[in-house]
N, C-alpha and C positions, 0 to 999 in steps of 0.2 A: 193528698199525695204531694210531697215537695220534691222539687227537682234541684239538684246541686247547681249553684250559680256559676260554677267553673265551666259548665258546658255552654257552648254558644247557642243562641236561639235556633239557628238553622239545624243544629244537630239534635235538638230535643224532639223526641217522638211524642205525639199526642197519646195520653193514656186512653185505654178503651173506655167508652161511656159505661158507667155503672148505674145510671139513672136517666130517665127521660126528662128530668128536670134540669138538664144542663143549661147553662147560660152561654151565650156566644162570647168569645174573647173580646176584650175591649177594642181590638183592632178590626173586628169583623164589621163589614158594612151592613147597615140595616137593609131590609127589603125595600125596594124602591119601585116606583112606577116607570122609571126610565132605565132601560137596560144599559145605556151608555154610562150611567153614574155608578153602577155596581155590576161588574162583569160576572161575579160569582152567583148572583141571584137575579131573577127577573120576575116581574109581575105583569100579566096581561089582563086587561080589564074587559069585562062584559057583565052587565048587571043581571041578566036573565036567570042565571043559575048560581048556586052557592060556590064559594071559593074552594079550589082544590089545590092541595100541596103535592108537588112532584119532587121526590128526592132521588137523584140518580147521579152518580159520579161521572158518567159519560156525558160530555157536553152535547154530543150529537144526539144521543137518545133523549136527553132532557129537553133539548130544543124541539125534537120531533113530537114528543109527547105533549109538550106545551102547545105546539102548533095545532095538533089534532084536537085537543080539548078547547083551545081558544077559538078555533073555527066552529066548534059546536056551541059556542056561547058561554063557556065557563070562564070565570076569573081564575087565572092560573098563577100560583106562586111556585117558584122553582128554586131548589137549593142543590148544590153539588155535594153536600154531605149532611148528616143529621144535625150538625152543629147549628143551633138557632131554630131548630124545628119546633120545639115547645113554644118558644116565644111567637113564632109565626102562626102556629095553630091557635093559640089563645088570642092574639091580637086581631087576627083576621076571621075568627070564628069558623075555622075550617072544620068540615064534617067528613071529608073524604081525603085520604092520603094515598097516593100512588107511590109505591116504595120499591126501588130496585133491591134485589136480594143480595147481589154480590158487590159490596163496596169495601174499600180498604179500611175504613175506620171502624165499622161495625156492620155485620151482616144485617140485612133488612129483616129477616125473620127474628133475630135477636132483639132488634129495636122494637119490633111489633110486640114481643113479649114484655118489654119494658113499658110500652104504651098500655097494655092490658092490665098491668099491675098498678098503674097510676090512676088515682081517683079522677083527676081532671081530664085524662086522655083515654081512659078505658072505653069510652063510648064511640070513639072514632071508627069509621068504616075504613078498612085498609085493604088495598089491592096490592098483592105482592107481584112483582113483575120480573121477568128474566128472559133470556134468550132461549131457555129450554122450552120444551113442549109443555102444554098445560097438563097432559097426562103425567109427566114427570113431576109436576108441581102440585098435583092434587094431594098427595100424601103429606107434603109440607103444610099445605093449607089446613088440613085437619089437625096436625100436631101443634100449630101455633095460633089457631083460631083466627086465621085470616078470613075476611069476608069474601074474597075472591082471589084468583090467580089469573095471570094473563101472560102469554108469551109475547115478547116484543115483535114477533112475526105477525101478530094479529091486532095491531093498534087500531084498526078500523072498528073493532068491537068496544074500544075503551069508552067513547062518549055514552053509549047506551048503558054500559055497566056502571059508570060513575053516576049517571042520572038515576038509575034504579037504587043505588046505595045511598045517594044523597036524600032520597025521599023516604027511606025506611028508618024506623027506630031500631036501634041496636039493643 
């Protein structure tokens, strides 16, 4: 998709993702172990458990999910959007992704569908997360083949859920 050069960069809207094989834009900062060096993404280390990728456009939710998982001993990679997700998953050998459903660039359930169609990403365990109740999310879970759903109201359940999914073969 080409964008006319007469439009200013600020006025260009990002096209919707049509593949889980997206590459981050050249200006995107890589994931880093130092939150100060890259405000858009963070990595929290803890060697005891496998890396978990959290994708949520809400900074508050992203930080809270990262804190909960980090306290439970998980290495947490956090992104504010799906851009760069494929690269992070492959580079850090992520097995579990915690994915917000309602994001401006692409809905989490649609991104999950792209993951499932991708040979390299189809085996990921994915937890769809939303502020809605889990009862409301159960139907969506079945429709898009999510491994689990979680209401943001119940983050205390997240570490056990991630641990269970990290240990299972999909």
